C-alpha positions as CSV (number, residue, x, y, z in Angstrom):
1,X,2.6,3.6,-20.7
2,X,2.0,3.6,-17.0
3,X,1.5,0.1,-15.6
4,X,-1.2,0.1,-12.9
5,X,-1.0,-2.0,-9.8
6,X,-3.6,-4.8,-9.5
7,X,-3.1,-5.7,-5.8
8,X,-5.2,-4.3,-3.0
9,X,-6.3,-1.4,-5.3
10,X,-9.4,-1.2,-3.2
11,X,-7.8,1.6,-1.1
12,X,-9.1,3.7,-4.0
13,X,-11.5,3.3,-6.9
14,X,-9.8,2.7,-10.3
15,X,-11.4,5.8,-11.9
16,X,-9.7,8.8,-13.5
17,X,-10.6,12.1,-11.8
18,X,-9.8,15.2,-14.0
19,X,-8.9,18.5,-12.3
20,X,-9.8,21.6,-14.2
21,X,-8.9,25.2,-13.7
22,X,-11.5,27.9,-13.9
23,X,-12.2,29.3,-17.4
24,X,-11.7,32.9,-18.2
25,X,-13.9,34.3,-20.9
26,X,-12.4,37.0,-23.1
27,X,-13.8,38.3,-26.4
28,X,-16.2,35.3,-26.5
29,X,-13.3,32.8,-26.3
30,X,-12.9,30.3,-23.5
31,X,-9.5,29.4,-22.2
32,X,-8.5,25.7,-22.6
33,X,-8.8,24.1,-19.2
34,X,-5.7,22.5,-17.7
35,X,-6.1,18.8,-17.4
36,X,-4.5,17.2,-14.3
37,X,-2.0,14.5,-15.0
38,X,-2.7,12.7,-11.7
39,X,-5.7,10.4,-11.4
40,X,-7.2,8.3,-8.7
41,X,-5.3,5.4,-10.2
42,X,-2.0,7.2,-9.7
43,X,-2.7,7.7,-6.0
44,X,-3.7,4.0,-5.9
45,X,-0.4,3.0,-7.5
46,X,1.9,4.7,-4.9
47,X,-0.1,3.6,-1.9
48,X,-0.9,0.0,-2.8
49,X,2.6,-0.6,-4.1
50,X,3.9,0.0,-0.5
51,X,1.0,-1.8,1.1
52,X,1.6,-5.3,-0.3
53,X,3.4,-7.5,2.3
54,X,3.5,-10.8,0.4
55,X,7.2,-10.8,-0.1
56,X,8.0,-9.7,3.4
57,X,5.5,-12.0,5.2
58,X,7.3,-15.2,4.3
59,X,6.7,-16.5,7.7
60,X,3.3,-18.1,8.2
61,X,3.2,-17.6,11.9
62,X,5.7,-20.2,13.1
63,X,9.2,-18.8,13.6
64,X,11.0,-21.8,12.2
65,X,9.2,-21.4,8.8
66,X,11.5,-18.7,7.6
67,X,14.2,-20.5,5.6
68,X,16.5,-19.8,2.6
69,X,14.8,-21.3,-0.4
70,X,13.9,-21.1,-4.1
71,X,10.2,-20.8,-3.7
72,X,9.3,-20.5,-7.4
73,X,11.2,-20.5,-10.6
74,X,11.6,-16.7,-10.5
75,X,12.6,-15.7,-7.0
76,X,14.7,-16.9,-4.1
77,X,14.7,-16.1,-0.4
78,X,18.1,-15.9,1.4
79,X,18.2,-15.7,5.2
80,X,21.4,-14.4,6.9
81,X,22.7,-16.4,9.9
82,X,23.6,-14.7,13.1
83,X,27.2,-15.4,14.2
84,X,26.0,-16.3,17.7
85,X,23.4,-18.7,16.4
86,X,20.5,-16.7,17.8
87,X,17.3,-16.8,15.7
88,X,16.7,-13.0,16.1
89,X,17.3,-10.5,14.8
90,X,16.5,-12.0,11.4
91,X,17.6,-10.6,8.1
92,X,16.5,-11.9,4.7
93,X,16.5,-10.9,1.0
94,X,13.9,-11.7,-1.7
95,X,15.7,-11.8,-5.0
96,X,13.8,-11.9,-8.3
97,X,16.9,-13.3,-10.1
98,X,17.5,-10.4,-12.4
99,X,14.3,-11.0,-14.4
100,X,10.6,-10.2,-14.2
101,X,8.6,-12.5,-12.0
102,X,4.8,-12.8,-12.5
103,X,3.1,-14.0,-9.4
104,X,-0.3,-15.7,-9.0
105,X,-1.9,-12.3,-8.4
106,X,-0.8,-11.2,-11.9
107,X,1.6,-8.6,-10.6
108,X,5.1,-8.5,-11.9
109,X,8.2,-7.9,-9.8
110,X,11.9,-7.4,-10.5
111,X,14.9,-6.6,-8.2
112,X,15.5,-7.2,-4.5
113,X,13.6,-6.6,-1.3
114,X,15.7,-6.5,2.0
115,X,13.9,-7.2,5.3
116,X,15.0,-7.1,8.9
117,X,12.9,-8.4,11.8
118,X,14.1,-7.7,15.4
119,X,11.8,-10.3,17.1
120,X,8.8,-12.6,16.5
121,X,6.2,-10.3,14.9
122,X,3.6,-10.9,17.6
123,X,5.9,-9.8,20.4
124,X,5.6,-6.2,21.6
125,X,8.4,-4.0,20.3
126,X,9.1,-6.2,17.3
127,X,10.3,-4.0,14.5
128,X,10.4,-4.9,10.8
129,X,12.2,-2.7,8.3
130,X,11.8,-3.2,4.5
131,X,13.9,-1.5,1.8
132,X,14.2,-1.9,-1.9
133,X,17.2,-2.4,-4.3
134,X,16.6,-1.8,-8.0
135,X,13.1,-3.0,-7.4
136,X,10.2,-2.7,-10.0
137,X,6.6,-3.4,-9.3
138,X,4.5,-3.8,-12.4
139,X,7.3,-2.1,-14.4
140,X,7.4,1.0,-12.1
141,X,10.5,1.6,-10.0
142,X,10.0,1.8,-6.2
143,X,12.2,3.6,-3.8
144,X,11.7,4.2,-0.1
145,X,11.6,2.4,3.3
146,X,8.8,0.8,5.3
147,X,8.7,0.0,9.0
148,X,6.2,-2.1,11.0
149,X,6.4,-1.7,14.8
150,X,4.4,-4.0,17.1
151,X,3.0,-1.6,19.7
152,X,1.5,-4.3,21.9
153,X,-2.0,-5.0,23.1
154,X,-4.6,-2.2,23.4
155,X,-7.2,-1.8,26.1
156,X,-9.4,-4.3,24.2
157,X,-6.6,-6.9,24.2
158,X,-6.0,-6.6,20.5
159,X,-2.6,-6.5,18.8
160,X,-1.7,-3.1,17.4
161,X,1.0,-2.0,14.9
162,X,2.3,1.4,13.7
163,X,3.3,1.2,10.0
164,X,5.3,4.0,8.4
165,X,6.5,4.7,4.8
166,X,9.2,7.2,4.3
167,X,10.9,8.7,1.2
168,X,8.7,6.6,-1.1
169,X,8.6,7.3,-4.8
170,X,7.1,5.4,-7.7
171,X,8.7,6.3,-11.0
172,X,6.8,5.3,-14.2
173,X,8.4,4.2,-17.4
174,X,8.0,7.7,-18.9
175,X,10.1,9.2,-16.2
176,X,7.3,10.9,-14.3
177,X,6.9,10.1,-10.6
178,X,4.7,10.4,-7.5
179,X,5.9,10.5,-3.9
180,X,4.4,9.3,-0.7
181,X,4.9,9.0,3.1
182,X,2.5,8.0,5.7
183,X,1.9,6.8,9.2
184,X,-0.9,4.2,9.8
185,X,-2.2,2.5,12.8
186,X,-3.5,-1.1,12.5
187,X,-5.5,-3.1,15.0
188,X,-6.1,-6.8,14.7
189,X,-9.7,-7.0,15.7
190,X,-10.1,-10.8,15.1
191,X,-7.7,-13.7,14.5
192,X,-5.1,-12.7,17.0
193,X,-5.3,-15.9,19.0
194,X,-4.4,-18.1,16.1
195,X,-1.5,-18.6,13.7
196,X,-3.8,-18.6,10.7
197,X,-4.2,-15.6,8.5
198,X,-7.6,-16.8,7.2
199,X,-9.5,-15.5,10.2
200,X,-7.7,-12.1,10.5
201,X,-9.6,-8.8,10.5
202,X,-7.8,-5.5,10.6
203,X,-9.0,-2.0,11.4
204,X,-6.7,0.7,9.9
205,X,-6.5,4.4,10.5
206,X,-3.9,7.1,9.7
207,X,-2.9,9.6,7.0
208,X,-0.2,10.4,4.5
209,X,1.0,13.0,2.1
210,X,3.2,13.4,-1.0
211,X,3.7,15.2,-4.3
212,X,1.7,14.1,-7.3
213,X,2.5,13.9,-11.0
214,X,1.5,17.6,-11.4
215,X,4.2,18.4,-8.8
216,X,1.6,19.6,-6.4
217,X,1.2,18.5,-2.8
218,X,-1.6,16.2,-1.7
219,X,-2.8,14.7,1.5
220,X,-4.7,11.4,2.1
221,X,-6.7,10.8,5.3
222,X,-8.6,7.7,6.4
223,X,-11.7,9.5,7.7
224,X,-13.4,6.3,8.9
225,X,-11.4,3.2,9.8
226,X,-10.8,0.8,6.9
227,X,-11.8,-2.7,7.7
228,X,-10.0,-5.5,6.0
229,X,-11.1,-9.1,6.1
230,X,-9.1,-12.0,4.8
231,X,-10.5,-13.3,1.5
232,X,-11.9,-9.9,0.5
233,X,-9.9,-8.1,-2.1
234,X,-11.0,-4.6,-1.0
235,X,-11.9,-3.0,2.4
236,X,-15.4,-4.0,3.4
237,X,-16.1,-0.6,5.0
238,X,-14.5,2.7,5.8
239,X,-13.7,5.9,3.9
240,X,-10.7,7.8,2.5
241,X,-10.3,11.4,1.6
242,X,-7.8,12.7,-1.0
243,X,-7.0,16.4,-1.1
244,X,-4.7,17.6,-3.9
245,X,-3.6,21.2,-3.8
246,X,-5.6,23.1,-6.4
247,X,-7.8,20.1,-7.2
248,X,-11.1,18.6,-6.1
249,X,-11.5,16.8,-2.8
250,X,-12.2,13.1,-3.6
251,X,-13.8,10.7,-1.1
252,X,-14.2,7.0,-1.4
253,X,-16.7,5.1,0.8
254,X,-16.4,1.3,0.9
255,X,-19.9,0.6,2.4
256,X,-21.1,-1.2,5.5
257,X,-19.4,-4.6,5.6
258,X,-20.2,-6.5,2.3
259,X,-17.3,-8.3,0.7
260,X,-17.8,-6.9,-2.8
261,X,-16.2,-4.6,-5.3
262,X,-18.6,-1.7,-4.9
263,X,-18.0,1.7,-3.4
264,X,-19.2,5.3,-3.7
265,X,-17.1,8.1,-5.1
266,X,-17.9,11.7,-4.1
267,X,-16.4,14.7,-6.0
268,X,-17.7,18.2,-5.8
269,X,-20.7,17.2,-3.9
270,X,-21.7,14.6,-6.5
271,X,-21.8,11.0,-5.4
272,X,-21.9,8.0,-7.7
273,X,-21.6,4.2,-7.2
274,X,-18.6,2.7,-8.8
275,X,-17.0,-0.7,-9.3
276,X,-13.5,-1.1,-8.0
């Protein structure tokens, strides 16, 4: 059975969307419609699995906070030391100790995450690279690489980042898989002047593409910037459009700023309110 991710699933509504072929009527019989294997939840799985930054963001803002340690009973963090004694570049590994680790969020993780950071994350040009080794998120195997590049201050004086995911694949326990790659642009619209995460607000744009469980191409486009506020599990506003080849266009709208679990889903011109 497919295990569905529970973290940041607000990028999409957790609702199954069924794609159906047209029916051909012959001799008063109707052909059985083909049911799509891929649901909104599957798109959510591949995207949100690669969005979660908890394991990579083990620095709370102060450079000296990154240390080798056993942080819980089920995973350790090992930081490599530079031969010349310099603090950067920094390389570390999160190891789930060969077993399944259940975090406070309820998500389970197994395997290793390798991270390299070229400079303090708030410095322009700082590049973080994340790769996975025999890594499973909620029982599903993750492959691929993620990079986060600090692109400096924009004309508003806000920190900006370019985040890319390449060669990403999520393989379910039944052997089926969905792939993903994307380029997103993040702007810290509030909280940039402090070392706290509690006051951070992010505006995210961008797009991605992949191959779904039906072995058909799909694209995903953020049509209105997604706004994330610390303390809100889902985006508080913004919209996303998913376009699978041969399937219905699906649009999720997250509203106008309320920190809640409500959104609207539009498919085939029909809009309904849903709980995320």
